[in-house]
N, C-alpha and C positions, 0 to 999 in steps of 0.2 A: 569282725563286726557282723558280717554276713553269716557266719556259723551260729552266733547267738540268735540272730533274726530267724535262721532256719530251724533252730532248736524250739524256739518259743512257739513258732506256728505249727511245727509237726508234733509238738508235744500232745496236742489234742488228738491226734491221730492214734496214739498209744492207748488211749482210754477207750476208745471204740474201735471195731474192726474196720480196716480199710476196704474201700469198694474193690470189686474184682477188676473193674475196667480202670486202667492206669490213666487213660485220657481224662477221665472224670475226676481222678484225684489230682492229677497236674492242673486241671482247670480250677478247681476249688482252692489248691494251694495258691495259684496266682491271683485269684480272685480276693484271697484274704491277704497275700503280701504286698500287693500293689498299693492299696490305700495307707498300709502301715509304712511301707517304705517311703511313700510320699510325704507323710507326716513327720517321719524322721529327717528327711532331707530339709523340709522347711524349718524345723527346728534347729538343725546344725546351721543352717544359713543365718537365722536370727541370732544365734550365738556368736557366729563370726562376725556379724556386723556390730554386736554389742562389744565384743573384745576389740574390734578395730577402733572403736571410739575411746577406749580407755587410754590414759596416759602412759606412756612407756615407763617401766620401773626406772631405768637409768637415768632418765631426764626428769622424774617427778621431784627428786630432792634438790635440784639446782635451781 
């Protein structure tokens, strides 16, 4: 999952030249990655809560 996230975010860096200062590039990466990671975490929590409320398959037929 982390590799996919890294690829999606760094893909933009392939289209334009990266800055010569690596600290600036690192900061821009984390500024972009942090909000996206937060949204993904929240979505996974909502999905887990929704799946927890579903009836179990082995008990649904009885």
